[in-house]
LUMLOMI-601231 format. One record per residue: x, y, z of N, C-alpha, C in turn. Coordinates in pm, whole numbers, plus 50000, padded with zeros to 5 digits. Example, Ala and Ser with C-alpha at 12.3 -4.5 7.8 and 13.67 -1.06 7.14 Angstrom:
BEGIN
513194943150780512304955050780513204967050780
512854977550708513674989450714512905000350787
//
This chain:
BEGIN
252874274305107254164268005082255004277804999
256304279605033257114289104959257414284204820
257704293904728258044289904590259284281804588
259304271804500260484263304482261574270604415
262774270704468263944276804406264394268304288
265204274304198265814267104090266684255904150
266554243904091267294232604145268764234204124
269514230504228270994231204219271484219904129
272524222804047273074212503954274114203604022
274534206904144275534198904213276774196904124
277234208004067278214207003961279664204104010
279914206604138281234203404193281054195604321
282014186904353281864178504470282914182004575
282444181904698283304184404817283704170504870
284984166704865285394153504904286254152905026
286444164805089287184165305217286454174505311
287014175705434286364184405532286274198805482
285224205905523285044219405477286024228705550
286014241105511286874251105575286534253605722
285344248905762284964251205900285744241905998
286394231805944287164222506027288224229906110
288924239306043289954246806115289394254506232
288244260706207287624268706312287184259606429
286724247906397286264238506494287444230506558
288674233406509289874226706558289794211306541
289174207406430289164193406394290244190606288
291064180506319292094176306224291774162006183
291444160206058291104147106011292354138506004
292244125706044293434117006035294004117205894
295344116805885296044117305757295724105005672
296054105805546295894094405456296614081905512
297834083405564298574072105617297844066005736
297324074605823296584069505943295294062705903
294634068305799293374062005754293634048005696
294694046805622295014033605565295444024305677
296194028805771296634020105886295484016005973
294474025005985293314022306073292534010306030
292634006405905291863994705851292673982005856
293783981905930294613969705941294613965006091
294653952306113294693946906250295923951106329
297063953606260298263957306326298333972406357
297533980306280297613994606291298784000406214
299363992206124300483996406041300063997505894
300734006105822300404007905682300823995705602
299953991105518300263980205429300523986305288
301603982005225301943987705094300813985104995
300433995104919299393993804820300023989804686
299753977204646300433972204525299573973104401
298393979004413297503980404297297823993704222
297103996104112297284008404038296864020504127
297534031604108297244043604182295764048004164
295174045004046293814048904021292874041904123
293184029104151292324022004246292364028304385
293564032404426293724038904557292894051904563
292914059404456292154072104456290654068804462
290214059304384288784056204383288314051004518
289144044004594288774038704723288724049404825
289274061304793289364071704893288474083304855
289004093704801288214106404792286864104604723
286794098004610285564097504530284754085004551
285164076904647284344065704691283984067504839
284994071004914284814073305058285344087005093
284594097705061285074111405091285134114305239
285714125405275285814129105416284504134405471
284414134605604283224140505667283154155405634
281974161005605281864175005558282234184805671
281754182205791282064190505906281524204805885
280254206805885279654219905875279324224806017
278974237906031278674243306163277624235306235
277804232906362276884225806449276844210706427
277664205506336277764191106318278384184706441
278214171906456278754164906574280204166406589
280994164906483282454166106495282824180706515
282074190106461282374204406480282114208806626
281274201306695280934204806833281864197806934
282854190706887283794184206972283414170507011
282424164506947281994150706979282774140506900
283044129406959283524117606888284854120206811
285744127506869286984130606798288064119606810
287884110206906288874099606925288604088506824
289544086106732289304076006628289304061806686
288464053206634288474039206671288914031106551
290204027206551290734019506442290344004706456
290573996806353290313982706359291093976506474
292313980606495293173975306604292563978506739
292093990706760291483993906891290163987306908
289433985306798288143978006804288383963706853
289403956906795289693943406834290043942006976
290553952707038290983952407178289923957707273
288743961307221287723966607311287253955907411
287333958807541287013948607638285523944807641
284603954107601283193950907609282613946207475
283503943607376283003938707247282393924807259
281213923107214280533910107214280833902407088
281483891007092281753883906970280443877506915
280403876206785279303868806721279723854206734
278793846006785279123831506813278093822906740
278443809806720277413800706656276123800106734
276193802306866274973802106945274243815206948
274893826006912274303839406922274733847606801
273973845706692274343852006565273153857406487
271993858706552270813863406483270473877506524
270133885906427269643899206451268163899006447
267493905006549266033904906555265493919106538
264413920406459263713932706444262373931006516
262163939106619260913938206695259763944206612
258553939206623257403945706560257253959906605
256753968906520256463982606564255333982006665
255483988206781254423986806884253063991706835
252083983806857250693988206828250153995806947
249014002606929248364009407038247144002007078
247083996807200245933988907246244743998507275
243553992707279242384001307307242504009107442
243204003407537243364010807662244194023207653
244994023507550245914035107526245514042607399
244264042207367243794048707243244124063907232
244334070207348244684084307349246044086907285
246834076007256248164077507195248104077507043
246974074506984246904072506839247304084706761
247084096906808247424108706736248854113606770
249494107406865250824112106909251904110306805
251714101006710252714098706604252474106606483
251444115206479251074123706366251784137406379
252544141806279253234154806291252274166006316
252714175606399251904187406430252424200006367
253474199506291254034211006225252984217606135
252764230706144251674237206067251784235105916
253014234205859253144233305717252954219105661
252734209505747252544195605702251234194905620
251314188405506250094186705424249324174105468
248054174305443247254162705482247694150205406
248054151905279248474140805199249754134205250
250764142405282252004136605329251874130205467
250964135505550250714129805680250194115305669
249554112405554249024099305536250044088805479
251324093205462252364084205413252464072305511
252354059905461252444048805554253854047505609
253954043205739255304042105796256064030605744
257394030205757258184018805708257644005405764
257523995605677257083982705718258263974705780
258013967905888259073959505948259663949305849
258843944405755259393935005656260413941705565
260173954505526261163961705446262433964905526
262273968705651263423971205736264233958105750
263563947205773264233934205782265013930905654
264353932605538264993929705413266283937705390
266213950505429267413959005413268513953805503
268183950405627269183945805723269743932205684
268923923705616269453910905566270533913205461
270413923605384271493926505286272623933805355
272323943105441273363951305506274313943105596
273703933705665274533925205757274643910805706
274543909305573274733896105510276093890105555
276113877205588275093866705575274493863205709
274523872205808273873869105938272363867905915
271743859106000270303857805995269693870806056
268613875205994267843886506045266363881806046
265783882406166264393877506178263523887406250
262223886206227261243894006302261043887506440
261033895406541260823890006677259363885206682
259183872706730257793867406727256873873706831
257423880206931256573885807038255803898106990
254553898807033253733910707004254203922107096
254183934307046254613945907117253503956407113
253053961807226251983971607219252073981407338
251583993207312251454003207417250094000907489
250164001607621248893999707700248864011007803
247674012807859247544023107962248274018208090
248904027708158249644023908281248714026008398
249054020108510248264021408636247864035808667
246604038608664246164052208684246524057708826
246694048208919247044052609050248474058409055
249254055508952250614060608946250714072608848
249594077208803249584088408707249674101608788
250824108308779251014120408863250084131508822
249524131608705248694142408658247254140408692
246874128808749245424126208779244904136508879
245684139108982245224148309083245044162309027
245794165908926245744179308865244744179808752
244024168808726243054167808619243624170808481
244914168208468245644169508340245334157308258
244774158808136244434147008055245634139608001
246814145908002247994139307954248574130308062
248684117208034249224108208139250714110608157
251204107608273252634108408298253384096408244
252664085008233253274072808188252334065308093
252944056908009252204046307941252974033407965
252374022707932253064009807946253484003907812
254573996607804254973990007683254993974807717
254003967907655253813953707680254493945707572
255383936407610256083928407513255813913807541
255253906807444254983892607455254013889707569
254323879307640253503875107749254023878807887
254833889207890255353894108020254233897108114
254483894408247253383896408344253013910908360
253933919908337253643934308354254283942208240
253743953908213254243962708111255383971008172
256303975608090257383984408133256843998608132
257114005808240256624019408253257464028408158
256774036308076257424046207985256994060108023
257924068808055257604082408084257164090307961
256284100007983255674107707875255874122507903
256104130307798256084144807817255504151507695
255084164007705254644171707591255894175207505
255734174107374256854177007286257214191807295
258464195007329258784209307353258814217907228
259094212107108259164220406990257894220006904
256944211906946255644211606878255574203806752
256664196506721256664188306597255644176806614
255464171806733254484161606767253814166306898
252734159706935252064164307054252754158707183
253254146107176253864139907291255144132207256
255934129707355257164121607332257224111007442
258004100407412258264089707505259714089807546
259994085207671261344085507720262144073907665
263224077307595264024067407519264634056507607
265174060507723265814050407806264834040207861
263584044907885262574035507931262254025307821
262194030007698261914020607587263104010807567
264314015607588265494006807583265393996007694
264974000207813264833990507921263813979607884
262753983507815261773973707770262373964607667
263213970107577263813962207472264783951707529
265393955007644266313945907708265673932607745
264343933207767263653921407812263283912207692
263563916307574263123908807455264183899607396
265443900307445266533892907384266313877507385
266083871407268266013856407264267373850207291
267453837507324268713831007354269693831507239
269153830707117270043830507001270333844006934
269863854507005270023868106951271403873506969
271943879006861273153887406880272723901306921
271673906406862271143919806895269703921006857
268983930706920267613933506890267443948306864
266683951806763266343965806739264833967506746
264403977806818262973980706829262783994306773
261953995506671261614008306605260194012206644
260014024806671258724030006707258374042206616
257104044306596256634055806518256534068406603
256654067106735256514078206828257804085806847
257694098606874258844106906898259444103807036
260784104707044261464100807171262324112307220
262544112207354263524121607413264344113607510
265604118907537266454111607625266534118207764
266624131307766266664137907898265994151607882
265944159007994265164171607991265724181707893
267034180907864267604191107772267404187607628
266974175507596266794171407455265504176807401
265574181307273264344183907201263754170707152
264624161407113264174148407060265454139907043
265244127307022266384117806998265854107406897
266614104706792266154095706687266554080506715
267554079006799267924065406827269054064106927
269174053006990270224050707084270414035307099
271654031407127271974017407145272654015507279
272264004707347273043999407459273933988907399
275063993107341275873983707265276323971707339
276773973507464277233961807538276093952307575
274873957607581273713949107609273043943907484
273503948707369273043943607237271563947207206
271113958907251269783963107215269863977707166
268953981107079268893995307033267463998706995
267184011607001265844016506971265974027806873
265084028606778265044039106675263654044506663
263554057806653262274064206630262184068706485
261104065306419260874069606281260234083506274
259874089506388259064101306391259714113106318
260934116206350261564128706294261944126606147
261874114706095262134112205954260884112805870
259704115805934258464116205857258554127005747
258274123305623258374132805513257524145105527
256434143905604255574155805624256334167205689
257344164105770258084174805839258914183505751
259174178405629259924187205535259174189905407
257824190605419256984194005306257354207805245
257834217005328258124230405281259574232205245
260314221905227261734222505189261814228405044
262474239905033262544246304901263974246004847
264864237604904266214236304850267104247104896
266724256004988267564266805031268364263105155
269364270805186270114269005309269224271805431
268264280405413267294282505524266574269705557
266204261705456265594248805482266564239505549
267864240305513268854231905581268894234805732
268684247305769268724250605910267404248805983
266394243905916265104241305980265274230706087
265004233706214265224223506319264244211806309
263144213206233262214202806225262594191606126
263314195106019263304186405904264674182105853
264664170705778265784166505701265684173805566
266734180505523266674188205399266814178305281
265874178405187265814168505081266804171704969
266894184104925267644187304804269114183804815
269674185504931271074182704949271314171605057
270394162305060270624150205136271654141805057
272234131505127273214123205058272574117304935
273334116904820274754120204800274974135104767
273904142404743274044156404703274564165504814
274654159904938275314167505046276724170805015
277334163604921278734166404880278824177204771
277754183804745277784194904649278564206404708
279624210304637280534220504693279844234204704
278964237504610278234250104614277354250504740
276744240104774275904239104891276744241105018
277864234305024278774235405143279234249905157
279624256105050280104270005061278984279305100
277784276805048276634285405084276304284305230
276354271905286276104270205427277134277705509
278424276605468279474283605544279284298605538
278784303605425278554318405412277284322205484
276424312905517275164316105585274164322405492
274284319405361273354325505268272044317605267
271004324505219269714318005218269314311305088
270284310204998270004303404870271224296604821
271074286304742272174278904684272224281404537
273314287804491273444290604349274524281704293
274304277104168275274268104105276374276804045
277514277904115278604285604065279374278403958
280324285603891281124279403786282064268803845
282324258703765283214248203812283044235603730
283704224903778283704212403706282324206103705
281784202803590280464197203583280444182303571
279554175603644279434161203632278934156903495
278254166103425277784163003293278754165903182
280024169203221281084171703129281054186103072
280444195203149280424209103106280844218403221
281394229503182281704239803280280534248903288
280004251103409278814259103429279134274103433
278294281903374278454296603379277544302603489
277164294503582276374299803692274944295003696
274564287103598273244281103601272154290303549
272494301603493271504310903439270884305203313
269594307503296268954302703176269534309203050
269874300902955270394306002829271904308502827
272594306302939274064308402946274744298102854
275784302402786276534293002701277404284302787
277584271902734278354262102813279514257202728
280644254602785281824250002716282084235502755
282154227102653282324212602675283754209602717
283894202302830285214197802875285094183602926
286244177802953286284164303004286174165703158
285174159303223284974160703365285984153003447
287164158703471288214151703539288834160403646
289484153903740290314160903834291664154403832
292744162103823294084156503823294604156203967
294924144104012295404142204151296894138004145
297714145204223299134142204225299484134404350
299724121404336300164113004449301664114104467
302064115604593303484116604622304174103704572
305224105504496306044094004451305384086804334
304424093004265303814086004150303454096604045
303124091603932302664100403820301264106203853
300974118303806299614123603828298564113903772
297484112703842296424103703803295154111903766
294574108003655293384115003606292154107403655
291284114303728290084108103779288854113403706
288144104703638286944108403573285814108303681
285384119603724284544120503841283264112503829
282614113503716281294106803705281504091803693
282704086803673282964072703670283274067303810
283314075703911283564071404048282244068804116
282274061404228281004058804300280254071204345
280974081104401280314093104449279754101204330
280564102804227280114110504111278894103804042
278974090304036277814083503972276584084704061
276734084404192275584085904283274914099404264
275704110104260275114123404241274484124604103
275114119704002274514120303866273234112603859
273134101303922271924093403919270784100803987
271084107104100270044114704168269594126704085
270524133304017270174144803933269274139903815
269634128403758268874123203644267444119403684
267354113203804266034109703854265174121903877
265814132503928265094144903958264634151603830
265514151503728265124157403597263964150303532
263814136903567262724129903514261374133803565
261394143103664260154148803717259174138203771
259754127403814258894117103879258524121504019
257314118504055256854122104190257694114604293
258114121604399258924115204502258134104404572
258774092904589258194081904663258344084704814
257364090304877257434094405014257664082305108
257064071305071257294058905155258794055205142
259314054905018260724051105003261644061105071
261304073905065262054084605133262114081905283
260954079405339260844076505486261614064005522
261454053205445262124040905469263684042705463
264144050105362265604051905345266194058705469
265524068305522266014075105640266074066005763
265024058105775264894049505895265944038105889
266084031505775266994019905770268434024305785
268784036205745270154041005768270434042205915
269484047505990269684048706134269644035406206
268744026606164268684013206218270044006106202
270574006506080271844000406052272964006206140
272934019406162273914025906246273794021606390
272614021606444272454017606583272804003006612
272473994206517272813980206529274363978606527
275053986606447276513985906442277123989206576
276473997806656276964000206791276903987306874
275963978506845275923965706919277133956806880
277723959206763278943952606723280173959506783
279953969406870280993977006935281673987306847
281053990806734281594001606652281314015006715
282364023206729282154036806776281844046006657
281654058406686281394068606577282664070806501
282504072206368283624072506274284054087006248
285384089306247285934102506214286834102006094
286994089906037287914088705922287354093605792
286114090005772285424092705641283994097105666
283344102105562281884102905566281434088405567
280584084805663280324070505690279024069105761
278344058105748277084056005816277284056305968
278544054406013278834054306157279294068306209
279174078606129279434092006184278414095206292
278834102806393277874108406487277094119406422
275964122806482275074132906424274734143506528
274964156006494274704167206585273274172606575
272634170106465271254175906444270604168606329
269344170906309268564163306210269014166506069
269464178506039269944181905902271204174005872
272154173005967273294164705945272964150205921
271974145205987271534131605972271234128605823
270544137805756270234135905617271424135805524
272534141505568273754142205486274624130105496
274334120905592275194109605615274974099105505
276044092405460275904081905361275384069105420
274924059805338274354047405394275414036305405
276604038505361277604028105355278604028505470
279264016905497280384016605589281604021105513
282464029405581283754032805524284704020905531
285904021405472286784010005476287144005405621
287284014205713287644010605849286494003205915
285304008605911284124002905975283733989805907
283873989105773283533977005702284453965905749
285743968605774286633958605820286203952705956
285703961206041285303956806175284123947106161
283133951106083281913942706069282203929605998
282993930005892283323917505822284163908305910
285013913905993285773906106087284873899206185
283893906606240282893900606332282093889506268
281633891906149280783882406077281563869506043
282783871606001283603859805957283993850706074
283753855506197283963846306311283013834506307
281833836506247280873825206234280693821106088
281373827705998281323823805858282753823705802
283643815405858285023815305811285183810005669
284123803205618284183798105481284153809205378
283723821105417283643832205326284943840605330
285583841805222286663851705213286123865705227
286973874805275286533888505298286053895005171
286773893405063286333899604935285023893804889
284853880604900283573874104860282413879404943
282613881005076281573885705160281153899805123
282113908505096281843922305059281113922804928
281543915204830280853915004698279403910304708
279183899504786277873894304798276983904504872
277543910704973276793921005046276373932704956
277303937704875277023948604787275963944704684
276053932504633275073928104531273673927504591
273533923304716272203922104777271693936204809
272543945304849272123959104875271663965404746
272403962604638272023968504508270643963404465
270393950904488269063945504453267963952204534
268233954004661267193961304748266973975304695
268043982804666267853996604623267013997504496
267133987304410266413987604283264873987104301
264433983604421262993982704449262393996804469
263224007104486262734020404517263354030704422
262934030704297263584039104194263234054004202
262334057804299261984072104313262334077104451
263194069704524263664074404653265124077904640
265484090404658266804095604622267944087804688
267854084604816269004077604876269194064004817
268164056704789268264043504725268754044504580
268344055104510268834057304374270344059804377
270754069304464272184072504474272994060604526
272494053504622273234041804680273344031104572
272304029004496272384018904387273464022304288
273594035004247274634038904153276024037904219
276104041604345277334040404416277794026004422
276864016804451277214002504454277603997104319
276954001404213277303996904079278804000204051
279174012504076280564016304054281544009804147
281114007804272282014001204367282283987004330
281183980104291281373965804249282203965204124
282013974704033282853975203911284293976603944
284573985704040285953987904082286543975404151
285753969104236286263956904304286523945804203
285733945304098285893934803998287183936503919
287713948703917288933951503842290163949503928
290013947004057291193945504143291643931104155
//
């Protein structure tokens, strides 16, 4: 395992698109368009609160997408914005109704004795994986359910009562039998008491991260058969690696939004795949792994962003505004530091300059909390790390069932993802535009809840959940973000 590099201090924050946006020809919607996108009419509503609140709701609460090389937006994907107005007019949007308002989480498929050859398929094959990290238990359906109960509060979220298991498929249909290839072409996915299992295509994993992969669309077809009468949507999570077509190395999740089903694979989020993460940009470019050191919220570290753009193999903490109230001299041991007030002065058109205390904002507090937990030298909770990655993607895919498209307005849980490293940089929260869509859908069946009350209750429940995992960076950062966000909402 390579030597660990000096930890980055994350001393400056990147709150807008990087310089790569111009090269990628991406133009982020203007402030006026972002504000209008969260209204049913698509028109700007005058902001009658203090300018400080407007700032906090934007750059240092909901920063812009980073847009680094090879990211989804940088590759030309998902550039058409979906405003609240356009979402309301979507012809295939499924309304939440009193008869269909429950979200179901299917049990993780077990492996039946007839398919015992699959038992090792969910174990990472990357050479650098340690035996200890391979033994990390996968996310429990009960924990995924508890997170979704908070994330989609107050909708009911239940475990699907049907048993789900992989079984051997008809050997007469195994194309490899004649060639004496021990790898089957298909396995079956048995759900509940269905008369027959759904055929799932199998292939050898092309990049060697796992031994075998399952065809994602086949698993989605199986999930379609699980929808109970009262279900708004169903999510099926599997520990096995998935692929969508021949050109894919892998796929972590996909939704049939109009059909209200989605599938998520926990495989590529396995902590064993980033055992050798040393905090360098080289680790960021590792096709196998989610980079830990600069995963959200530390993905907004400006030094990291600039190092990635330069293509350097190390992240150095350059001079700049410190979250700890100090100006850094480069992070060298023994360097003198000059005490300053950690602020940024923002000039709003038509108003007096506003002073923003960065560490008092949700993003600044999230980064500071992660840094403090790291300095405490507590051993990383690998289970919590794995769970945090999975629930973020599960929440994303379920939102597609609410007809939410990929977000281009802000860094948001609904951003599209171009690769696994970008996945780790995405935040766990809805931006203001996407949150409006989901609260609008939920209030169709809970009109007794005011929008502000619903948001506050939702944030409080998410904060409670995050507190259960004090050694998992995303939950630590999200908890701090939620604390500051709720504090800000309480002042409005």
